[in-house]
N, C-alpha and C positions, 0 to 999 in steps of 0.2 A: 312214093312214101310219104304220109305225115308223121313230121316228128311233134308230141307233144311240148308243149312250152310250159314253162313257170311261171308264176306272177311276178309283174314289175316288182323290185325292190325285195325279192327273194333270189336265193342260189345254192348251189350245190358245193360241198365240199367233199374233194376228192382225198385220196388217203394220204398223200403227202405230206398236206397241208393240215390234215387231220391229226397226224403224229405231233407236228408243231404245236398246234393250237394245243393240244392234250399235253404234253409238254412243258407248255407255259403254263396254261392254267393249273396244272398239277404244282408248281413251284408257287403260285399266287396263294393257292388253298393252303400250302403249309405255311404261308406268312400267318393266313389270317387265324389258323389253328394255333401255332404259337403265342400270338397275342390274345387268344382266349375268348374267340370270335367263332360261337358253334353254328355250323352250317344247318340253313332251313330250306325245305322247298315247300311252296306255295301252290295252292292250284292256277295252272293257265287259265280257267276259267273263273270269274268273279262275278256276283250279283252286280249290275249294273248302278245300284245305288250305292255300292261300297265308294264308287270313284266320284261322287256325285258332292258339291262341295255345301250345299244345303241340304243334304241327305234324302233332297225328295226328286232327284234325277234335274233339277236346274244349274246350269253351271257346272264347273269340274275344280277337282282337285290338282290335278295333272294334266298332261295331254288328252283331250277326249278322245277315248274309245275307238279305234279304228273297225272292229269289227263285233257285230252283236248277232247274238242267235237265242234262241226261244228254246227252254227244257220243256219237257212234258207237261208242266203245270202252267205254262203259259208266263214263267217268270222272265226278263230279260238277262240275258249273260253278255259280258263281253272278254275279249281276250285282254287280260292286263298289260297297260301300257308304261309300267315300272313296277321295281319289287318295293319303293318305300311304303306306298300305300297297302299294298297285303301284308306285310312285315306290322304295320301299324294295328291293323284288324287283329291279326294275329297276337299282338300282345296284349289287346284290350280284351280279347276272347280268353286267351289260355294262361295268360300271365297275370289276373289281377292282383294276386297277393303276394308274388314273388318279392326276394329282395332285391333291390337296384345296386349298381346298374346292371342293364342287359345287353349280352353283348352277342349279336347275330351275324353271319356271314351268309351269301348265297352266290351261287354260278347260274343262272337260270334265262329264257328267253323270255322277251318284252315283245310288245308287236304295236307298230303305231301307222298312222296314215302317211301316204309322203307325196311329194310332187313328182312323179317318174321321170321329168325330163330334169331332174336335178341329181338323179342315180343316187337317191337315199334308199335307207333300207327298210323295208316294211318289218321286218323279224330280225332281230339282233340279239346276241347273248352278252348278257353283263355280269360283272364279278366285282361284288360291294360288299360293304358292311355297314350296319347299322348300330350306332351305340345309344340305349334308351336309359336316360335316366340321370344323365351326366351333365350338369351345366356349363355353360361358358364360361372361363376361357379353357378350362380343364379338361372337359369332353371334345372340344375343338381340336387344341392340341396332341390329344393323342389319335384322334381318327387323322390327321395331316400326317403324324408318323407311320401308320398304319398303312396310307396311301402309298407314301414314298418306299417304304419298305416294299410293298408288292410290286411298285414297277422299276426298284432294283431289282429284285427276284427275277422280273422278265427279262432283265437284262438292257432296259433303257439306259441311254446314259445321257442324252442330252435335252432331258424334258426339263419343263418348269411348271410351277402350280402359281395362277394366278388366285391371289387373294384377294377377296373385296368384302362388301357389307350390304345385303339385300337392301335396306332400307336407305341407304346414302342418299340414292339419288332421286328415288322418289319423294323422301321428305325435304329433298331441296326445290324440288317442284311444286311440293305443296307449301313451303314456305312463303314462297315468292307468287304464291295465289294462281297457280296455273289451273283451269278447270280440269274434271276427274276426266273426261272426255278425252281432252287434248293429252293428259298425261298418259292415258292408257296408250295414244298412238305414239308418243315419243318413247315410250318403254319398248314398245314393241317393235320398233325401229332400231333401238340398242341391243335388245336379244337377237338381232338379225346381222347386227354391225353395220346398218346403214345409216351413217354419219352424216350422210349427203342429206337423208331424209331427217334426220335430226335437225341439221342446219335448217332445211326449210321450214320446220314447223317453228323454231325459235324466232326465224327472220318475222314470222305473221305475227306473232305474238305483240310485236313493239314495245319490246321492255325496255327499261333504260339500259344504256350501253353494258356498265359493268354487269348488271344480272344476265343478260345475254350474252356477254362473253364468259362467266362464269358458266354457265349452262352447256356452253359448246366446249370449254377446256376442259372441265372433269371428267366428262367420260375418255376422256382421249389421255388422262394422266395417269401414267402406270410408270414403276421403277422399283428402285430401293428404298429404304425407310426414309430415304430424304423427303420422298413426295407426301408424307406423312407431317410433314413441319409446317406451321402456320394456319392449320386447317379451323375455320371457326364454325358457329352452329352445328347445324345435324352433321356437319362434317367433320368438327372438330371429334363428337361423341365416337364416331366410326372408326375416325382414325385411332380414338383411345383404344378401343375394343381391337382393333388389329395388331396395335403395338403389344397390348399384353399378351395377345395370341403368342406372337412371335417370339417375344421374351420367353417365353415356355417351351419352346421348340429345341429339340437336340439340333446341335449346330449343323450336320450333315442336311437335316432336314430345311432347317430357317435358309440356308443357303441356297434353296430349290425354290424360293419365295419370290414370289413378285407381284407387287400391291398395284393393285387396277382398281381406281376408283369407278369406272364405268360399268363393272360388271353386272351385269344382270341376268338373272334366270327367268326362263318361260314357266317353269313350273311356279305358282301362285303359294305354295306351304311353306316357301322360305322366310325366315324372318330374321335372320341375323349373319352370320359369316357366309359367304358362300365361295367356292372354289372353283376352279379348271385346269385342268391338264393340257399342257399344249409341249407339242415337239416338233423342230423345224422338219423333221423326216416327213411329216404329214399335214396338210394344210387345215385339218377340221382337228377341233378338242376331241380329246382322247378319253376322257373322265370328266366327272365333274362332281358335286355335291355341296352339301350345306348343312346348316343348322333349319331345323324346323318344329319349332319348339310349342305351337300352337297345334299340331295337325291331330297328335295323340288323344286332346280333348276332344276332338269331334266323335272318336270311338270310344267316349266315356271314361276314359284314364288320364287325365293330364299329365304329362311329364315333359321334360325338355328332352332334345334328340337330334344328334346329327349323325351324317352319314356320307356314303359316297358310293359311286357307280362307274366302272370301266367298261367303255365299250372296246371287247375283247378282240373283234375284227380289225378294229382301228388299232389298235394297241400292237398287232400282230404287224401292219401294214406298217405302221413306225417302226417297229424293232428291225423289220425284213429292210426298210429304207437306210437305217443306220448301219446297218450291217452292210451292204453294200457301198456305201460311204467310206467304209473304213479301209486304211493302207492294209495290203495285205503283208503278213510276217514273209519277212526274207528265209531262205534255205539255202 
């Protein structure tokens, strides 16, 4: 008997888990709804050009699409690799004259290429929001509040949110005169969490001792508000922005924040504050987001924007891990 296999990076979800996922996402949806974020759904298939950074097929705004097909007219279509770009397209096409800010939420699958040996997912369910037309710091603080409310509603207890600035480390590299090619290599290693690779690249630059030490120290600096003290140059500007956002957060949200000076995202459209969700019950980030104030302009309506996406499967794994680690009530 031949048993049909499924593609690597995909999986079947059985009834017990499906019930748990449905209950969890219903609670998250309720948070989005109470915060005024209307749910949208966009096509899983988009024109390839929608994801092109130069709008002509060279370079990518997000992770390069993993799957391409042709329609009957010969147009190249792709399965979406995230939801932020389709919502940017949606705003430019359908909300050209609408009053701002615009608030959208979604629960939808995205698709990305994977390295099978790492057990990564090709298809994954995301729950997230996009706040369009609200500048920093107000918009960033609002979205961080919605993020924490969603995680609380899911039942997660031990999570923390790392807050950084997408421009901080690239600006530092540029200020020190690091060439573009080397800058890109260092940033890729930071995205992968490869600090040994960063150290190797910095050592090869033969910089002055203080400059080399700064490049190695900054990406490993994280903690409370004290880590923002004494920052100079581009670090000072980024630190001031993070302090301002932090001051606007509700006390229970601010208590969840960890400042992370080395936080770098792989998606090229982020322009300012960036954040990731961590939980000790799961070894990978379970959510991420940030500001993308230049993305909407590529679709014809320049607007500031910020959002986040939660990986629903990772969130469920973290929640299950927390529940297993809690002491049982005495009877």
